[in-house]
C-alpha positions in Angstrom: 195.4 162.8 221.4 199.1 162.5 222.2 200.2 163.2 225.8 202.1 166.5 226.3 205.9 166.1 226.1 207.6 166.3 229.5 210.0 169.1 230.0 213.6 168.0 230.3 215.1 168.8 233.7 218.7 169.1 235.0 218.0 165.7 236.7 217.7 164.2 233.2 220.9 165.9 232.1 222.7 164.5 235.2 221.5 161.0 234.6 222.7 161.0 230.9 226.0 162.6 231.7 226.6 160.2 234.7 227.1 163.1 237.2 225.2 164.5 240.1 222.5 167.1 239.7 224.6 169.5 241.7 227.4 169.1 239.2 225.1 170.2 236.4 224.2 173.3 238.5 227.9 174.0 239.0 228.7 173.8 235.3 225.8 176.2 234.6 226.7 178.7 237.3 230.5 178.5 237.1 230.7 178.6 240.9 232.9 175.5 241.2 236.0 174.5 239.4 234.7 171.6 237.3 237.1 169.8 235.0 236.9 170.4 231.3 236.2 166.7 230.7 233.1 166.8 233.0 231.9 170.1 231.6 232.1 168.6 228.1 230.0 165.6 229.2 227.4 167.8 230.8 227.2 170.1 227.7 226.9 167.1 225.4 224.0 165.7 227.5 222.3 169.1 227.4 222.6 169.3 223.6 221.4 165.7 223.2 218.4 166.3 225.3 217.6 169.8 224.1 217.9 171.1 227.7 217.3 174.8 228.1 218.2 176.1 231.6 215.6 178.1 233.5 217.2 181.6 233.2 215.2 183.0 236.1 216.3 180.2 238.4 219.8 180.3 237.2 219.9 184.1 237.8 218.8 183.5 241.4 221.6 180.9 241.9 224.5 182.8 240.3 223.4 186.4 240.9 223.6 187.3 237.3 221.0 187.0 234.5 223.1 188.0 231.6 220.4 190.4 230.6 220.6 194.2 230.1 217.6 196.5 230.3 217.4 199.1 227.5 215.2 202.0 228.5 213.8 204.2 225.7 210.9 206.3 224.7 208.3 205.5 222.1 206.1 208.4 221.0 204.8 209.9 217.8 208.0 212.0 217.7 210.3 208.9 217.9 212.3 208.6 214.7 213.2 205.1 213.7 216.1 206.1 211.5 217.6 207.9 214.5 216.8 205.2 217.2 217.3 201.9 215.3 221.0 202.3 214.7 221.5 202.8 218.4 219.4 199.8 219.4 221.1 197.7 216.7 224.6 198.6 218.0 223.6 197.9 221.6 222.0 194.6 220.6 225.0 193.5 218.5 227.5 194.3 221.2 225.4 192.7 223.9 225.2 189.5 221.9 229.0 189.6 221.5 229.3 189.9 225.3 226.8 187.0 225.7 224.0 189.2 227.0 220.4 189.5 226.0 218.2 192.7 226.0 214.9 193.6 227.6 213.3 196.7 226.1 211.5 199.0 228.5 209.5 201.8 226.9 207.7 204.8 228.3 205.7 207.8 227.2 206.3 211.4 228.3 204.0 213.0 230.8 202.0 216.3 230.3 205.2 218.3 230.9 207.1 216.4 228.2 209.1 214.3 230.6 209.0 210.6 230.7 207.0 209.4 233.7 209.9 208.9 236.2 207.7 206.9 238.5 206.4 204.4 236.0 209.8 203.8 234.2 211.8 203.5 237.5 209.1 201.2 238.9 209.7 198.9 236.0 213.5 199.2 236.5 213.2 198.5 240.2 211.0 195.4 239.7 213.5 193.9 237.2 216.5 194.8 239.3 215.0 193.5 242.6 214.0 190.3 240.9 217.6 189.9 239.6 216.2 189.7 236.0 218.5 192.4 234.8 222.2 193.0 235.5 222.4 196.6 234.3 220.5 199.3 232.5 221.3 201.5 229.5 219.0 204.5 229.4 218.3 206.5 226.2 216.5 209.8 225.7 218.4 211.5 228.4 217.2 215.0 229.3 218.8 217.9 231.0 218.8 217.2 234.8 216.9 214.0 234.1 214.7 213.2 237.1 214.8 209.4 236.4 218.6 209.3 237.2 218.2 210.1 240.9 215.8 207.1 241.2 218.0 204.9 239.0 220.9 205.5 241.4 219.0 203.7 244.1 218.5 200.5 242.2 221.7 198.8 243.2 222.7 197.8 239.7 224.9 199.5 237.1 223.2 202.2 235.0 224.7 203.8 231.8 223.0 206.9 230.5 223.2 207.3 226.7 223.2 211.1 226.6 224.3 214.1 228.5 222.2 215.0 231.6 224.6 217.7 232.6 226.8 218.2 235.7 227.1 217.0 238.3 227.4 213.5 236.9 226.2 210.6 238.9 227.0 207.9 236.3 229.5 207.2 233.6 227.6 208.5 230.6 228.2 208.0 226.8 227.1 210.3 224.0 227.9 211.5 220.5 230.1 214.6 220.5 227.3 217.1 219.8 229.6 220.1 219.4 231.8 218.3 216.9 228.8 217.1 214.9 227.5 220.6 214.4 231.0 222.0 213.9 231.5 219.6 211.0 228.3 220.6 209.4 229.1 224.3 209.7 232.6 223.7 208.4 231.2 222.0 205.3 228.8 224.8 204.6 231.8 227.2 204.8 234.0 225.0 202.7 231.6 224.9 199.8 231.2 228.7 199.8 227.8 229.1 201.4 226.8 232.6 202.4 223.8 231.6 204.6 223.2 228.8 206.9 219.6 227.7 207.6 219.2 225.3 210.5 215.9 223.4 210.9 214.8 223.7 214.5 213.9 220.5 216.3 210.4 220.8 217.8 211.4 218.4 220.6 213.4 221.2 222.2 212.1 223.7 224.8 215.1 223.0 227.0 214.3 219.3 227.5 217.1 217.8 225.4 220.5 219.4 225.8 221.7 218.4 222.3 218.9 220.5 220.7 220.0 223.6 222.6 223.7 222.9 221.7 222.7 222.4 218.1 221.3 225.9 217.7 224.1 227.6 219.8 227.0 225.8 218.0 225.7 226.4 214.5 224.9 230.1 215.2 228.4 230.7 216.7 230.0 228.8 213.8 228.1 230.8 211.1 229.2 234.0 212.7 232.8 232.8 212.9 232.9 232.0 209.1 231.0 235.2 208.1 227.7 233.4 207.2 224.3 234.6 208.1 222.3 232.3 210.4 218.6 231.6 210.2 216.4 229.1 212.0 213.3 227.5 210.6 210.9 226.4 213.3 208.1 223.7 213.1 205.4 223.1 215.7 205.8 219.3 215.6 207.5 216.6 213.6 204.8 216.1 211.0 205.2 216.7 207.3 202.6 219.5 207.4 204.7 221.4 210.0 207.8 221.4 207.7 205.9 222.1 204.5 206.2 225.9 204.9 210.0 225.7 204.4 209.3 224.8 200.8 207.8 228.3 200.3 211.3 229.7 200.9 213.1 227.6 198.2 212.6 230.1 195.3 213.9 232.9 197.4 216.9 230.9 198.6 217.6 229.6 195.1 217.5 233.2 193.7 219.7 234.5 196.5 222.3 231.7 196.0 224.7 230.3 198.5 222.1 229.0 201.0 222.9 225.8 202.9 220.2 224.0 204.9 221.2 221.8 207.9 218.8 219.3 209.4 219.6 217.3 212.5 217.1 214.5 212.3 216.7 211.9 209.6 212.9 212.4 209.1 213.3 216.1 208.7 216.2 215.6 206.3 214.3 213.2 204.1 211.2 215.4 203.9 213.2 218.5 203.0 215.0 216.7 200.2 211.6 215.4 198.9 210.2 218.9 199.0 213.1 220.2 197.1 212.7 217.6 194.4 208.9 218.3 194.2 209.6 222.0 193.7 212.2 221.4 191.0 215.1 222.4 193.2 218.3 220.5 192.7 219.9 219.7 196.1 223.6 220.6 196.1 223.3 222.9 193.1 220.5 225.2 193.8 220.5 224.8 197.6 223.0 222.8 199.6 221.7 220.3 202.1 223.5 218.6 205.1 222.0 216.2 207.5 222.9 214.5 210.8 222.1 210.8 210.3 223.7 207.4 209.7 225.7 206.8 206.6 223.3 204.1 205.6 220.3 206.5 205.7 222.2 209.3 203.9 223.3 207.1 201.0 219.8 205.6 200.6 218.1 209.0 199.8 217.0 209.8 196.2 219.9 212.2 196.0 222.6 210.9 198.4 223.0 213.4 201.2 226.2 214.9 202.6 226.0 213.9 206.3 227.6 213.9 209.7 227.3 210.5 211.2 227.1 210.4 215.0 228.7 207.0 214.9 226.0 205.3 216.9 227.7 201.9 216.5 230.8 203.0 218.4 228.8 204.7 221.2 226.3 201.8 221.5 229.2 199.3 221.8 230.8 201.5 224.5 227.6 201.7 226.4 227.4 197.9 226.6 231.1 197.6 227.5 230.6 200.1 230.4 227.5 198.2 231.6 229.1 194.8 231.5 232.3 196.0 232.9 230.5 197.3 236.0 228.6 194.1 236.3 232.0 192.3 236.4 233.3 194.6 239.1 235.0 197.4 237.2 234.8 200.8 238.9 233.8 203.7 236.7 234.3 207.4 237.5 231.2 209.5 237.0 231.5 211.6 233.9 230.8 211.9 230.1 232.6 210.0 227.3 231.9 211.3 223.8 232.4 209.7 220.4 233.9 211.7 217.5 231.6 212.0 214.5 232.4 211.4 210.9 231.5 213.6 207.9 231.0 212.3 204.4 230.5 214.6 201.4 227.9 213.3 198.9 225.8 214.9 196.1 224.0 217.6 198.2 227.1 219.7 198.9 229.2 220.9 195.9 232.2 223.2 196.3 231.7 226.5 194.6 227.9 226.1 194.2 227.4 229.7 195.3 229.4 231.2 192.5 
């Protein structure tokens, strides 16, 4: 049986490069001004030997791990088509900034809030061990209890969402009012008489964007002379949304009805129900969704959508986090990303005539 292969050390790199072991450490940490020629020798030796630095040890030496912690929630209500564009954007930008990600997940407690104790304990452990340079926190709630604990960690924190005033951190978010405003404007532009918004069962005051969704669409419908109606579901399952299909014949006969869904899962199910009932989206009943362009274009009937532009917001979250790690000072507040609307097959001008 062959003997196990010995792990290559910085001492081996130093011997091959013809430098001291401390010089190898200085090249890795950047703490000393090492000549480009010497750095190149050390890098060549590392490549030749296949040397991989101990990131934990390196973090202890230089004070930075080049790792960001991404805090999110994983439950039965988590919607991949909504979450994955955000994670992908953050991961892409982090890689461009030469950072890796650690994913921290949590589950909500009996009150519907994430366990502030468990998630901040994990954050505290990583921050104290210098394993993470900064955190980006998703699933931000109104007056989120986790943020008060996060403020004590001693590392930068960027909330992706709007916790409400007073702001403790520099937050990023999609422009919720603009998203809903674009959807209402499109309903008006195609001549809709009635706007039906599909309620999000994750509401109950926990997520500010859900409250804003209902308020903004109702006010917009009134402004444009459309009636406003909300369809409620008890949870995010198919069975909870199935009763909306019982209204299709009525809405088709009435004419001029536009349905607006703010989550990808709900949007896809409603379109599938329309097709199963012989309803033509865009002709019989208009349909608008809030989702990524990729998701909207991939549906059986491409859906007119408002994109929250997760790529832009995710990139900005990383830039804010890394900027603070590098010493930038950030004023507490909220930055919002303008959305983008694309008309596809499910909204047709003049469909109500």
